[in-house]
N, C-alpha and C positions, 0 to 999 in steps of 0.2 A: 397279466402285468398286474399288480395292486396298485391303484393310484395313490398317488404322494400325497395325502392330505397333510401333511407338514405337522406341526406340534400341536398347535391350539387350535380349537374350532369355537363359534359364536353361535347359539342359536336364536332364530329369529322366529316369528309365530308366520306360518305361511301367509295368512289370510292379510295380513299387514305389512309383511316385509317390503321396504323399498329399495331401487336402485342405487339409492344415494347411499343407503346402509350398506350395501353389499360393496359399494366401490371404495366406501371408507374404511372398513374392514380389511379388504384388500390392502387398502394402503398401508394399514397397520399392523401388514404383515400375518394376519390370519390366513391360515390353510383352506379353512372350511368354513362353509353357512351351514347350517342344519335347520330345517324347515319343521317347526313343532306342528303340534295341533292337526295330525292327520289330514295331510295334503291331499287334494282331491286327485282322482285318478289320472285328468289331463296333464298336471304338472306344470301347469303354467304361470306359477311365481317360481318354480325353480328355473325355467327356459326363461323369464324375464330378466330374474339376476346374472344369470347365464350373460346374457347378451350386453349386459351394461358392464361386463367386467371381462377382463384377459387371462387372468389365470386361477382366481379360486377357485376350489371345488365346490358343488352345491351338493348336499345331500338329505336325504329325506330321512327324519327322525320322530313317527315313523309313519310310513302309509299303512293304515289300517284293513287288514284281510277281510274284515265284514262288510267295509264300507265301501271300497275302491275296486272296481272289475280288475281281473288281473291281464285279460285280454287287452282293456283299455290302458292299463298302466305301460303293459310290455310297449304298443304303439306309441305312447307317451314320450316311452325312454327311447326306440330306434328314432324317433323325430327331433330328440334333442340330441342325441349322441352323435348325429351326422352332420352337427353344424358345430357341437362343441365337445369332440372327443377326448376321452381320460378326463373329463368333470362332472360326470355325473355319477352320484351313488345311489342306490335305492335302498332305505333301511325299512324292512317289512316287520311287521309285528301283529299279533293274534288279538289284540285288544283286550277288553275284560267283562267279564260275567255281568259288572253289574252296571255295564253302560250299553254292552253291544246286542241287541236282539238276537235271539236264535244260538246264541254264544253254548260250543260245547267242546271237545276236545282241540286244544290250541295246536298241537303237535300235529294231529291229521288236519286242522284247518292251514295251517302254513307248510306242509307238506303238500296238499294238492293246489296249493298257491304257488309253491315254487315250480311244480310239474307245468304250470301253464305258464309261467315265464321262461323256463328252459325250452318249451316247444315251440316258442315264440322267438328264440333265438336270443334271449337277453343273457348275457354271460354270468357267469357264478361269482367271477370276480368283480364284480359291479354292485354285487348283492351283499346286504348286512341284513343280521335279523335282530329283534330284540328278544334277548334271551337272557331269562334271569337265571333258571333253574338247569339242572344237571342233563336233563332229556334235549330240551330247547339248544341249549351249549351244544351237546354232541351233533344235533342237527346243522347248526352255524357252521362248523369245523366240516362235516361233511359235504355242503350243499351250498355253502356261501364264502364269503372271503373274510368273514368272523361276526362278530356282534357289534352294536352298539345298543348302549342301555342309560338309563336317567334312575335317580332314587337307589344309587348304590356307593359304596365304600370301597376303599383300597383293598378292605378283604376279599369281597368280591371281585374283585378285578382279579387278585391272586388265584382265585377259586377258577374265575372263568380261563386266564392265561393256560393252567394247568390241564384243562380238560381240553380247550381248542387246541393245544398246542403252540410252538414257537412261530409256526408260518402263516396264523391267521392272525388277523385284526383284533381287538380288543378297545373299543371306542367309548370309556365310561362319560357320563354328561354332571355338571355340577350347577346348583345355582352359585353365585358369587355376589357379594355386597361388600363393598369398599364404604365400611364403619369402622370406628374404634370404638366405638360404644356398644359394651357385648351384650348388655342387656335389650337394646333397642336392636342392635341385630338379629339377636335371638328371635325377637318378637316377630319381628319382618320375616324371617325364616320360618318360623311356626305358621305364620298367615299363609305364607304359599306352599309351602309342602304339607300341610296338614290335613286337605280333602285328599290329596293323593295317597295319604298314609290310610286312608280308611277303605282303599281297594285292596281287596284280598290277596291278589299276586305280587305287589309291592310290601304288604306287610308280611307275607309269608317268607317272602324272600329275606328278609330282614331277620326275621326269627332265625332261619337257616344258617344265616352268618353271625350269631351272635347275640343278637338283642333281644330283650325279653317284653311280656307282656305289660310290663312296669314303664319301659321304654316307649311303649307304643301307646299306651293309653294317654288321651288329653290330660295334660297341657304338651305332653310326649317329652322326653328325658331332655337336658342340655348337653349329654354324648351324643344322644341321635342328631339332634338339630344340627350341630356344629359339626358332625360328618358328612351332611345330606347337603348344607350351605355352607360354603368357605367363605368367611367372613374377616375382619379387621383392615390391617392396612395392605398395599401391593405387596408387600415381601412377604406377610403371612398367607395370603391367597397363592403367591407362587411357591409357599412351601407346601400347602394341600396341594397343588399341581403336580409337583416334584412327586408328592408321598403315594400319586397315584402311576406315573411314570416308573417309578421303583417297584410296583406293586406288579408291574406287567403291561401298563397300558400304553397302546402307541401313540394316541392322541387323546388331547381330554376337551371335551366340548362344553364352554362355558355359556349361563343363561344370566344374564347379568341382572340384577334387581335394581331399583332406583329410579329418581326422575331423568337420568341420562345415562341410557344404557351403552351406547356407543362410546361416549366418554369413557364409562367403567372400563370396559374392553379397550381401549387404547392404554389406558394406565397398566392395566395389568400386562397386555403385550410387552409394554417398556419394561417391567419388572422380571420377564422369563426370557434368560437366555436364549437367542437364536439356535436350537437344534434341529436336525434333521432324524428324527427316528424312527420313522417308517419304511418298510422295506419296499424296494420298486421292483 
């Protein structure tokens, strides 16, 4: 059975996420908290948030296969799932050549990592892969519950859905910014996503779905920034979320920007109708 993530998720940085934030997001109707920035193999931040809440799912987005020992991750999964069944999802990623020492074939690395998790009894329907290209998406369809991604657009979501099929999860993530001054919003968005656009995996994926060298050259095109960071009032951001759902997403993770990220997330939740779109 696939875990029910609900419609909306919220990104928090694994090292800084607090129990109070998780409780506030659960109260606001969020179905999941996604722990960003390569959570450690002990999964202690996930355990802390699950201990403090009663319903919300906690997922990793994502565990870095080059940094977190797969055997330790499996042990951590079983420890936490025993206390909180059906509330923990492991997002796994292959990292990036620019960051991870010894980086080689991402597909080979993830395949070996999944082999270890499977041998240790971690169910495939509790795993999501950070899959951008077609080969990794096919692996997500074959060996996991689906895919969780960042720095993507509805066009990528549409292509991902075609590859993984109807019965798998497609979970894109977006930056969100409540700001009606378009130029200021774009400046904030550029500052947030600019460093990531220098990573070959992200840039290559965006080229694959139709963006050009001009879009991907600093200061980056308005159309690219607008696609990656949803901004405007709550209704405009809700429209961007629904564009992802229409393209085939099951659930959309939101990374709130600004001085009051939890307040931003509360406001957006109020603007999005309560729908249950995930398969259970």
